[in-house]
Structures are given as C-alpha cells and as structure tokens.
C-alpha positions, 0 to 999 in steps of 0.5 A, spaced: 586 734 759 585 727 757 585 726 765 579 731 766 575 728 760 576 721 763 580 718 757 585 713 759 588 711 752 591 714 746 593 713 739 598 717 737 598 721 730 604 725 728 608 729 723 616 729 722 617 735 727 614 731 732 620 725 732 625 729 737 619 729 742 617 721 741 620 719 748 617 725 751 610 723 749 611 716 752 614 719 759 608 724 759 603 718 758 606 714 764 606 720 768 598 721 767 596 714 767 595 714 760 596 708 756 599 709 749 594 704 745 597 706 738 602 709 734 599 712 727 604 712 721 604 713 713 609 710 709 610 709 702 613 704 697 620 703 700 619 703 708 626 700 709 628 707 706 623 711 710 627 715 716 620 717 719 618 710 720 625 707 722 624 713 728 618 710 730 620 703 730 627 705 734 622 709 739 618 703 740 624 699 741 627 703 746 620 704 750 619 697 750 612 698 747 608 693 745 602 696 741 598 697 735 601 701 729 596 704 725 598 704 718 597 708 711 601 706 705 601 711 699 606 714 693 606 708 689 607 710 682 602 707 677 598 704 682 591 706 678 594 703 671 595 696 675 591 690 675 588 688 681 593 683 682 598 687 681 595 693 686 595 687 691 602 685 690 605 692 690 602 695 696 603 688 700 610 689 699 611 695 704 605 692 708 609 685 709 616 689 711 612 694 716 608 687 719 615 684 720 619 689 723 612 690 728 612 683 729 620 683 732 617 688 737 611 684 739 606 689 736 601 689 731 599 692 725 592 695 723 591 698 716 588 704 716 582 706 712 583 713 709 582 714 701 585 711 695 585 704 693 589 702 699 583 706 704 577 701 701 576 695 706 575 690 701 582 692 698 585 691 705 581 685 706 585 682 699 592 684 702 591 681 709 588 675 705 594 675 701 599 676 706 596 672 712 600 675 717 598 673 724 599 680 727 596 684 721 589 687 721 584 693 720 583 699 724 576 702 721 575 710 721 568 713 721 571 720 719 573 717 712 568 713 711 564 718 707 563 713 701 562 707 705 556 709 708 551 704 704 556 699 703 558 698 711 552 693 713 555 689 707 563 689 709 563 690 716 561 682 717 567 681 713 572 686 716 570 683 723 575 678 724 580 682 722 578 688 726 583 691 731 580 698 733 574 702 731 574 710 731 567 713 731 565 720 728 558 723 726 556 723 718 551 727 715 549 724 709 549 729 703 553 731 696 559 731 699 557 727 706 560 731 712 564 729 718 560 732 724 560 730 732 558 724 733 550 724 734 549 730 730 549 726 723 544 722 720 548 715 718 553 714 724 548 711 729 546 705 724 553 704 723 554 703 730 548 699 732 551 694 727 557 694 731 554 694 737 550 687 735 556 684 733 561 681 737 566 686 736 569 688 743 576 691 741 578 699 743 573 704 740 576 711 739 573 718 738 577 724 735 577 731 734 576 731 726 576 739 725 570 738 730 572 744 734 578 749 734 580 747 742 581 739 742 578 738 749 571 742 746 571 737 740 572 731 744 567 733 749 562 734 743 563 727 741 563 724 748 557 727 749 553 725 742 556 718 744 552 718 750 546 721 747 545 715 742 547 710 748 541 713 752 537 712 746 538 705 745 537 704 753 544 702 753 545 702 761 551 698 762 555 702 757 553 709 760 555 706 767 562 707 764 562 714 763 564 718 769 
C-alpha cells in the first residue's frame, strides 16, 4: 500500500499485541524499501519496569535501528495537584530514563503532544529545558492540536529549535474542533503556512486519523488535500515531489 501511494517513510504505532511481530515489521519495511523513521510509545512513571518499553529497546538494538522515538508519558498519580515545578520533575524522571536508554542506541526522543499536562507544547518545552538532553525534542501533531489553534503562532517559534517531526491533519473550528482530512478544515492551512515560512526542514507526516475505514483511502484523502493547499499557494517546487 505504501509503495502504491509513493510513501517511503513510516512511523510505527503499536499496541501490546504487536510486540511479537516487531522484527517482522522491520523486515517488511526493508523488503519494500520503506524507511522506519520513528517508533511511537507510551509509558508511565516507572519506565524501567515497563515490559512494552523494554521490548521496543530490545528490537531497536537487535535491528541496529537509529531512529526517532515518539514518546508519551502518562499515569503519574496526583499530577494535577502538584505545583508546576513538581510536575516538571515528576514527568522529567521517566523522560530522562527513556532519553538515556535511547542515546545508548543512537536514537532521539520526541515528546508527543496528546492531551493532558504533558501534551501541552509549553510544558514539553519546560521539560526539555529542565533536562537539557541533546537527543530530546518535540514531535508535533495537528491531529491533537484541537485546543492549540489560536496559540499556535505564539508557541511554534519557541518549539521550532526542538522540532523533530511534524504531522499534519485538517482542523475544522467549532465546539469541539473536529479533525478532518487535510484541506477540508478551516484552520490547518494557516498553521501550515506558518510552518512553510519558518526554517523547519524536517520530516512532515500524515495519518489516517479516523479519516476513512480503509487506511489507503484515508491517506490518499490527506495527500490530495495537501496537494490542493500547495497548489493554492503556488508552491510548484513541493508539488514536483508528488508522483
């Protein structure tokens, strides 16, 4: 499917049931000339005891894979009642462990915005500043940016020096904001324009975030929507990258 779409890089989202096939995923990507760009993971306050996390590190070591690790942290009890300083320290502890283990493998770690205190870009910047790890950055997702639309022009320049990857989606304003295919919303084009006019030159991804029951259809909708926006901007250089 990815070959047919002309997609050459993949970020892998998984659940516990997929652990036994981790190595098969790497082999399949190699067979089809797909670069394994990133490995998503979720962990809690004690990542050293997280069997799923350890399985990720083990497969990365076996496969000699140097890639981005897209990291979410949750499950820290009493976080809402903590002071800001206490929150930073509580979240930084598992992040530090993951970043240190990743560094041993030659991997980088991107903090992944997805709800809660941890998912706010301003708080992720505080964690990065607190830890000062050279392999630690941010992965920013439009499909989890429903509450960020108005703030995006303010925090994006601050996030930019640490931005490792950016994933696009359509955003239709309302209460609540709705995630839609790229080009079918009324907010994403303005946010994308800010990115285009910045110095960011890293990976840009798309996702079938409940866009269509069939993944290929959902990805194609997003690719076509992105192409439509680029045409409206007259961005002929980027349009040439489409097959």
